[in-house]
C-alpha positions in Angstrom: -3.0 -3.0 9.6 -0.1 -1.8 11.7 3.4 -3.4 12.2 4.7 -2.1 15.6 7.6 -3.3 17.7 11.2 -3.0 18.8 14.0 -2.2 16.2 15.1 -5.5 14.6 11.9 -7.4 15.5 10.9 -8.0 11.9 8.2 -5.5 11.2 9.3 -4.6 7.7 10.0 -8.3 6.9 6.5 -9.2 8.1 4.9 -6.5 6.0 7.1 -7.0 2.8 9.0 -10.2 3.2 11.4 -11.2 0.4 9.9 -9.5 -2.6 11.3 -9.3 -6.1 10.0 -9.2 -9.6 7.7 -12.0 -10.2 6.7 -14.2 -13.1 3.3 -15.6 -12.2 3.2 -16.4 -8.5 4.4 -14.9 -5.2 7.5 -16.6 -3.6 6.9 -18.4 -0.3 9.0 -15.8 1.6 6.8 -12.8 0.6 5.2 -10.7 3.4 1.7 -10.0 4.3 1.3 -7.0 1.9 1.7 -9.0 -1.3 -0.4 -11.8 0.1 -3.3 -9.4 0.9 -3.3 -8.1 -2.6 -3.1 -11.6 -4.1 -6.3 -12.4 -2.2 -7.9 -9.1 -3.0 -7.4 -9.4 -6.8 -8.6 -13.0 -6.7 -11.8 -11.9 -5.0 -12.2 -8.9 -7.4 -11.9 -11.2 -10.5 -14.4 -13.6 -9.0 -16.9 -10.9 -8.1 -16.7 -9.2 -11.5 -17.3 -12.6 -13.1 -20.2 -13.5 -10.9 -21.9 -10.2 -11.3 -21.3 -9.6 -15.0 -25.0 -9.0 -15.5 -24.8 -6.0 -13.1 -21.7 -4.7 -15.0 -19.7 -4.7 -11.7 -16.3 -3.1 -12.1 -13.5 -2.4 -9.6 -10.8 0.2 -9.7 -7.7 0.2 -7.4 -5.3 3.0 -6.9 -2.2 2.8 -4.7 0.2 5.2 -3.1 3.3 4.7 -0.9 4.5 7.4 1.5 7.1 7.8 4.2 7.1 9.9 7.3 10.6 10.8 8.5 11.5 13.5 10.9 7.8 14.7 10.7 8.1 15.2 6.9 6.0 13.3 4.4 7.7 12.0 1.2 6.1 10.2 -1.7 8.1 7.0 -2.0 6.9 6.5 -5.6 8.0 10.0 -6.6 10.9 10.8 -4.1 11.5 14.3 -5.4 8.1 15.1 -3.8 9.1 15.9 -0.3 7.5 17.8 2.6 4.0 17.0 1.4 1.1 18.3 3.4 -1.8 16.5 5.2 -5.2 17.9 4.3 -8.8 17.2 5.4 -11.8 17.4 3.1 -15.4 16.7 3.9 -15.7 14.2 1.0 -12.2 12.7 0.9 -11.5 12.7 4.6 -7.8 13.0 5.6 -5.4 12.8 2.6 -1.9 13.8 1.6 -1.9 16.6 -1.0 -0.1 15.9 -4.3 0.6 12.2 -3.4 1.1 10.1 -6.5 -1.5 7.3 -7.0 -1.1 4.5 -9.5 -3.8 2.3 -11.0 -3.1 -1.4 -10.2 -4.8 -4.5 -11.5 -2.5 -7.3 -10.5 -0.2 -8.5 -7.7 2.7 -7.9 -10.1 1.7 -4.2 -10.3 1.7 -4.1 -6.5 5.1 -5.8 -6.2 6.6 -3.2 -8.6 5.3 -0.3 -6.5 6.6 -2.0 -3.3 10.0 -2.5 -4.7 10.2 1.1 -6.0 9.0 2.5 -2.7 11.2 0.3 -0.5 14.3 1.4 -2.5 13.5 5.0 -1.5 13.0 4.5 2.3 15.3 6.1 4.8 17.6 3.5 6.4 20.3 3.9 9.0 22.3 1.9 11.5 21.1 1.8 15.1 22.5 0.3 18.2 20.3 -2.7 17.6 20.2 -3.1 13.8 22.8 -2.3 11.1 20.1 -1.6 8.4 17.0 -0.3 10.2 14.2 1.6 8.6 14.2 4.9 10.5 10.8 6.0 9.1 7.2 5.1 9.1 5.8 4.0 5.8 2.1 3.8 4.7 1.1 1.8 1.6 -2.5 2.8 0.8 -5.0 1.2 -1.7 -8.2 3.0 -2.6 -10.7 0.6 -3.9 -13.8 1.7 -5.8 -16.6 -0.3 -7.3 -19.6 0.5 -9.4 -22.5 -1.6 -10.7 -25.9 -1.2 -12.2 -29.0 -2.6 -10.5 -32.7 -1.6 -10.8 -31.9 1.1 -13.4 -29.5 2.8 -10.9 -25.7 3.0 -10.8 -24.3 2.2 -7.3 -20.8 3.1 -6.0 -18.8 1.8 -3.1 -15.4 3.0 -1.8 -12.9 1.5 0.6 -9.4 2.4 1.8 -6.8 -0.1 2.9 -3.8 1.3 4.9 -0.8 -0.9 5.6 1.5 0.8 8.0 5.1 -0.1 8.9 6.1 1.9 11.9 9.8 2.8 12.6 11.3 0.6 15.3 11.3 1.5 19.0 14.6 1.2 20.9 13.0 1.6 24.3 
């Protein structure tokens, strides 16, 4: 999913919304990213319960990066700057040495979003006094494995949520 538009049009707000540490439920002003993960983890729990006999298990790992002035920074480990894009036959395109965290709940996601958002590059523009001047990519790699017919099966998916820097043109 991509958020694209003019500076000040609400891309970051649409993606993140008003997020803060949560007790049990998301607040009504949260953005699409926490809502997606609320739905995802609800589905994961239901699937694992419904397919207990197959020993279905999911694993989710997330990363959060920023691209600013053509340099990639790990927003969850901001001392890791100038990271390199690589390509691998099995992994596909990936960022070398990007930190990934295992997540199991929406609360885990919110903590990563808050940590990463605090490390994003912000600056004033002609159109917005506090504009994100970088692209950010929040990625979740989802793996599942289960047993059926005396075989172990694996499935992999990647979800990329991209907040592009604003355009002033």
